[in-house]
C-alpha atoms as one frame of an Amber mdcrd trajectory, in Angstrom:
protein
  -0.069   0.120   0.371   2.952   2.063   0.928   4.328   1.298  -2.171   1.579
   2.276  -4.552   1.000   5.409  -2.309   5.124   6.307  -3.265   4.440   5.734
  -6.694   1.437   7.992  -7.389   3.159  10.657  -5.510   6.112  10.455  -7.593
   3.931  10.736 -10.651   2.250  13.804  -9.413   5.151  15.329  -8.801   6.672
  14.565 -12.350   3.402  15.763 -14.308   3.345  19.492 -12.055   6.871  19.438
 -12.393   6.465  18.725 -16.475   3.888  21.757 -16.539   5.590  24.031 -14.921
   8.195  23.662 -17.175   6.372  24.105 -20.143   4.351  27.166 -18.776   7.474
  28.852 -17.383   8.209  31.766 -20.027  10.886  31.573 -22.601  14.378  33.725
 -21.221  14.579  37.065 -23.205  17.521  37.060 -24.878  20.406  38.851 -24.124
  21.440  42.422 -25.291  24.591  42.374 -26.991  26.898  45.172 -28.391  26.031
  46.478 -31.541  28.547  49.610 -31.580  31.392  50.629 -29.652  32.811  54.277
 -29.415  36.562  54.670 -28.121  36.724  58.687 -26.700  39.559  60.903 -26.666
  40.114  63.419 -24.130  39.416  66.218 -25.908  35.534  65.187 -27.091  34.580
  63.143 -23.669  31.315  64.263 -22.210  30.671  66.323 -25.464  29.016  63.477
 -27.718  25.707  61.410 -27.672  25.858  58.707 -29.290  22.568  56.417 -30.608
  21.326  53.358 -32.499  18.362  53.586 -34.688  16.450  50.905 -36.864  15.116
  52.052 -40.456  12.225  53.006 -38.708  14.401  55.416 -36.452  13.623  53.291
 -33.602  16.263  54.119 -30.721  17.951  50.735 -29.875  20.440  52.552 -26.867
  22.054  55.752 -26.397  24.588  56.631 -24.358  26.691  59.501 -23.517  30.456
  59.137 -24.075  32.775  59.649 -21.569  36.167  59.403 -22.041  37.718  56.073
 -22.858  35.190  53.276 -23.729  31.273  53.491 -24.414  29.232  50.840 -26.018
  25.869  50.533 -27.333  23.956  46.986 -26.413  20.490  45.991 -28.239  18.742
  42.918 -28.955  18.172  42.703 -32.410  18.865  40.375 -35.432  19.714  43.110
 -37.886  22.806  43.317 -39.254  23.205  47.169 -40.370  22.132  50.185 -37.733
  22.067  53.868 -38.362  24.212  55.735 -36.059  23.872  59.195 -34.953  26.716
  61.540 -33.181  24.831  63.855 -31.324  27.624  67.232 -30.083  26.464  69.359
 -28.378  27.430  73.139 -28.519  28.346  75.466 -25.476  24.751  76.139 -24.379
  21.651  73.888 -24.312  20.636  75.518 -27.801  23.535  74.395 -29.994  23.753
  70.410 -31.298  25.132  69.408 -34.677  23.660  65.176 -35.341  25.407  63.271
 -38.004  24.202  60.279 -38.824  25.617  57.184 -41.122  22.628  54.932 -42.247
  23.996  51.604 -43.050  26.419  51.012 -40.586  27.117  47.488 -39.923  26.637
  45.933 -36.488  29.502  45.490 -34.029  31.472  48.734 -35.678  34.287  49.719
 -33.581  34.089  54.325 -33.806  37.133  55.785 -32.324  36.867  59.872 -31.645
  40.522  60.551 -31.327  42.034  63.712 -30.064  43.056  65.838 -32.792  46.597
  66.107 -33.771  47.357  69.823 -34.090  50.961  70.609 -35.562  53.136  72.441
 -32.982  55.430  75.407 -34.990  58.634  75.670 -34.162  60.445  78.480 -32.049
  60.632  81.861 -33.508  64.303  81.937 -34.556  64.280  85.391 -36.589  63.478
  86.523 -40.043  65.084  86.415 -43.677  64.678  89.334 -45.977  63.414  88.996
 -49.351  63.915  91.492 -51.914  62.393  90.692 -55.181  62.554  93.242 -58.075
  61.103  93.482 -61.607  57.685  92.808 -59.777  55.373  94.387 -62.441  51.983
  92.381 -61.806  48.794  93.796 -61.011  47.264  93.788 -57.481  48.553  93.859
 -54.078  52.271  91.358 -53.832  51.423  90.336 -50.692  47.885  88.787 -52.200
  49.702  87.592 -54.985  52.737  85.537 -53.634  52.575  82.719 -51.164  55.798
  81.926 -49.070  55.567  78.647 -47.258  57.928  77.003 -44.999  58.166  73.808
 -42.755  57.100  74.144 -39.144  55.078  77.650 -40.335  52.271  79.266 -38.244
  49.798  79.432 -40.660  47.699  81.832 -38.674  50.863  84.004 -37.361  53.548
  83.746 -40.287  52.987  86.083 -43.106  55.321  88.185 -44.853  55.642  91.422
 -43.761  56.217  94.474 -46.378  58.678  96.492 -45.562  59.030  98.653 -49.210
  57.319  98.101 -52.499  58.938 100.822 -54.783  59.815 100.476 -58.412  58.206
  97.164 -59.143  60.966  95.899 -56.421  59.436  94.207 -53.386  61.091  94.185
 -49.944  59.553  91.066 -47.070  60.590  90.198 -43.874  59.647  86.318 -43.247
  59.766  84.350 -40.065  61.685  81.108 -40.056  61.299  78.321 -37.559  64.113
  75.851 -39.068  67.956  76.440 -39.311  68.473  76.082 -41.770  64.829  76.633
 -43.514  63.448  75.492 -46.912  61.768  78.512 -48.703  59.088  78.228 -51.643
  57.341  81.290 -53.159  54.918  80.958 -55.338  53.101  82.872 -57.713  51.828
  84.078 -61.480  53.651  85.903 -64.391  51.771  87.334 -66.850  49.257  84.308
 -65.822  51.862  81.673 -65.579  52.205  79.913 -62.779  55.607  80.514 -60.644
  57.892  79.571 -58.135  61.483  79.985 -56.355  62.308  77.082 -54.301  65.716
  77.355 -52.109  67.210  75.486 -49.275  69.632  75.931 -46.830  68.004  79.462
 -45.524  68.671  80.936 -42.333  67.722  83.694 -39.848  68.940  87.673 -40.874
  69.786  86.007 -44.879  69.360  88.771 -47.107  67.962  87.241 -50.816  68.237
  89.218 -53.880  65.656  88.245 -56.305  64.460  88.525 -59.859  60.680  88.012
 -60.586  62.039  87.615 -64.028  64.757  85.292 -63.940  64.807  83.655 -60.227
  60.939  82.521 -60.401  60.653  79.492 -62.908  57.203  78.435 -64.878  55.993
  75.356 -62.550  56.961  71.970 -63.679  53.545  70.919 -64.512  50.475  73.680
 -65.487  46.956  72.870 -66.189  44.684  75.079 -67.634  40.944  75.218 -67.059
  38.683  75.634 -69.871  35.296  74.037 -68.051  32.213  76.443 -69.159  31.375
  78.613 -66.334  33.395  79.732 -63.465  36.004  78.017 -61.734  38.339  78.092
 -59.088  41.373  75.766 -58.185  44.086  75.110 -56.069  46.992  72.796 -55.260
  49.100  72.043 -52.048  52.074  69.951 -51.737  52.707  67.522 -48.817  56.241
  65.653 -47.912  56.161  62.651 -45.799  56.839  62.970 -42.553  56.038  66.372
 -42.275  52.621  67.657 -40.665  52.298  71.048 -43.177  51.293  71.790 -46.678
  53.076  73.863 -49.063  50.966  76.424 -50.976  51.502  75.828 -54.966  49.111
  77.363 -56.695  45.720  78.907 -57.400  43.443  79.262 -60.302  40.306  80.755
 -61.077  37.952  81.946 -64.202  40.035  84.919 -65.176  43.369  83.122 -64.610
  42.806  79.667 -65.256  46.200  78.098 -64.792  47.518  75.997 -62.221  50.708
  74.108 -61.864  52.760  71.736 -59.784  55.904  71.914 -58.500  58.085  68.626
 -58.454  59.818  66.630 -55.817  56.734  66.948 -53.035  55.455  62.992 -52.119
  51.891  63.763 -52.635  49.675  66.387 -53.675  46.037  67.721 -53.020  44.124
  69.004 -56.024  40.588  70.610 -56.043  38.791  72.351 -58.830  35.589  73.662
 -58.445  32.896  74.291 -61.488  29.782  76.154 -61.737  28.004  75.846 -64.631
  25.922  78.730 -65.526  23.843  77.260 -67.947  22.508  74.448 -65.923  23.222
  75.987 -62.264  24.934  72.764 -61.467  28.042  73.026 -59.128  30.588  70.071
 -59.224  33.801  69.712 -57.443  37.201  67.547 -58.213  39.081  66.614 -55.110
  42.604  64.362 -56.024  44.868  63.616 -53.302  48.425  61.622 -54.430  49.708
  62.150 -57.994  49.202  65.551 -59.872  45.901  66.081 -61.843  45.909  65.776
 -65.609  42.864  66.615 -68.136  39.793  66.802 -65.721  36.458  66.068 -67.358
  33.625  67.360 -65.581  30.455  64.993 -65.808  27.708  66.388 -66.538  24.592
  65.645 -63.687  21.450  66.456 -63.162  21.132  66.714 -59.490  17.695  67.979
 -57.923  16.111  67.431 -55.164  12.432  66.353 -55.467  11.677  65.954 -51.792
  13.427  68.212 -49.048  11.315  66.285 -46.183  13.429  65.090 -43.362  11.497
  61.940 -43.316  10.458  61.891 -46.629  13.582  63.012 -48.894  14.720  62.009
 -51.893  16.347  63.270 -55.261  17.496  62.782 -58.679  20.944  62.454 -60.534
  21.426  61.079 -63.719  25.247  59.540 -62.981  25.840  57.127 -60.918  27.337
  57.550 -57.466  29.046  55.918 -54.063  27.063  57.852 -51.477  25.812  61.172
 -50.313  25.001  63.645 -47.812  21.955  65.943 -46.943  21.411  68.581 -44.337
  19.029  70.658 -42.561  19.149  73.672 -40.196  16.993  75.394 -37.829  18.805
  78.729 -36.926  17.272  81.678 -34.822  18.781  83.970 -33.000  21.782  81.875
 -31.411  20.390  78.663 -31.542  21.261  76.662 -34.034  20.871  72.915 -34.849
  22.781  70.872 -38.027  21.352  67.774 -38.926  23.380  65.865 -41.614  22.794
  62.226 -42.721  25.106  60.245 -45.098  24.017  57.019 -46.907  25.194  54.744
 -49.904  23.825  54.697 -53.288  21.099  52.022 -52.213  19.825  54.013 -49.369
  17.008  56.529 -49.103  18.410  59.070 -46.647  16.327  60.044 -43.364  16.665
  62.287 -41.235  15.039  61.352 -37.549  13.416  62.999 -34.763  15.374  63.317
 -31.397  15.366  60.606 -29.078  13.604  60.574 -26.053  16.531  60.858 -23.532
  17.591  63.939 -25.457  14.261  66.090 -25.387  13.903  64.849 -21.676  17.336
  66.285 -20.755  16.911  69.213 -23.096  13.396  71.180 -22.775  14.911  73.261
 -25.903  14.516  70.086 -28.074  11.606  68.810 -26.592   9.455  72.252 -27.594
  11.330  72.690 -30.651   8.909  73.605 -33.466  10.143  70.819 -36.305   8.862
  72.445 -38.930  11.674  74.975 -38.598  14.370  72.579 -39.430  15.059  73.272
 -43.023  16.681  71.845 -45.878  19.686  73.328 -46.881  21.698  71.621 -49.202
  23.171  67.517 -50.505  26.495  66.705 -51.728  26.506  63.370 -53.546  30.316
  61.863 -53.996  31.051  59.457 -57.221  34.888  58.037 -56.550  36.895  57.541
 -59.121  39.499  54.971 -56.966  36.993  52.398 -56.257  36.843  53.984 -52.538
  33.485  52.427 -50.870  30.987  53.489 -48.332  32.750  51.284 -46.031  35.745
  53.080 -46.634  34.071  56.053 -46.547  33.071  55.105 -42.925  36.011  53.817
 -41.976  37.443  57.259 -43.148  34.555  59.280 -40.808  34.573  57.021 -38.206
  38.161  55.694 -37.169  40.132  58.286 -39.147  41.356  55.870 -41.825  41.993
  58.305 -44.091  43.327  56.757 -47.600  46.660  58.061 -48.711  45.394  58.559
 -52.160  41.531  59.713 -53.572  40.026  61.100 -56.672  36.385  61.676 -56.686
  33.976  64.119 -58.321  31.206  66.033 -55.543  28.062  67.136 -57.001  26.455
  69.950 -55.161  22.901  71.522 -54.857
């Protein structure tokens, strides 16, 4: 009898246990890291970072302290939208930058800016340039470049300009130093380059004979208004050398041999169709540049419904909206590849709860500002662009057109 009771109790217990196991809710999946961001001391506590899905639903949001910050969520998405929010000096100034289609588990690095430190003021060298007969202010027309210079401080100081002879002093921060002086003579880009210059040296130059035509010259013949600028770089130096500039009325720009890489920028405003196109090349000197014709047109400027048309293929695009009333300023920028509809989502609840300005803001006053569409000629992809913007992985060379409206 006792044995039967024991068997009955065991059977009932097994049934109850089985039922309780069956009725227990399934455990929720654990949140996983979907984004990590490493922040340097310069940007600590200045940025918010948040991730959203394609509908603008916030998956996670955090303020970025110094060091590592991680966003976590339970999601099956392979790509997310990442927004970096930089707060300005007041609670009414914000910049929102959104990158759409970011692979889950991407690592971001907001590193401190590397600001070149100029050398010490070692004294000035004096340059006397005779036979300078070009029109205009010679201190504007001539450019002086030396290593370790302070761009905001080091300017040629005019001692005199009489009888087509210019005398200037220029501060040196190396001893001996290299000096590059560039300008134009009758529309032709020319240069003077010399090493071994020491403080207090006096150099007598003739603009007609000592300044040579640049080693390679390109002349712009594009319809409309044009501007160009060329910089030179030497590996191991954090300073650029100004080589040349050009515009519609003086259309030639040039290159000086001996630099490790060059940066060429040319912009064209086509007055026939009001199209603006910019060209950028970093690496070797540019050759003949053929500006593509494009029909970029924004067909819907709304933040949630933004759309545009464009005839040529492209790599990625950017759209920008702005709110500006008095000192109150919000700039919202969105990037996405050619397969993505650019969207500018509303502010996360966490930010509107913290900043009343964002909560009470009249959204209808956030207006479309401009857009740019980027067509790379160098095989550079949108993922490469994300690596450059989010981790500072800047390519050594690049070549692209930017279509602007």
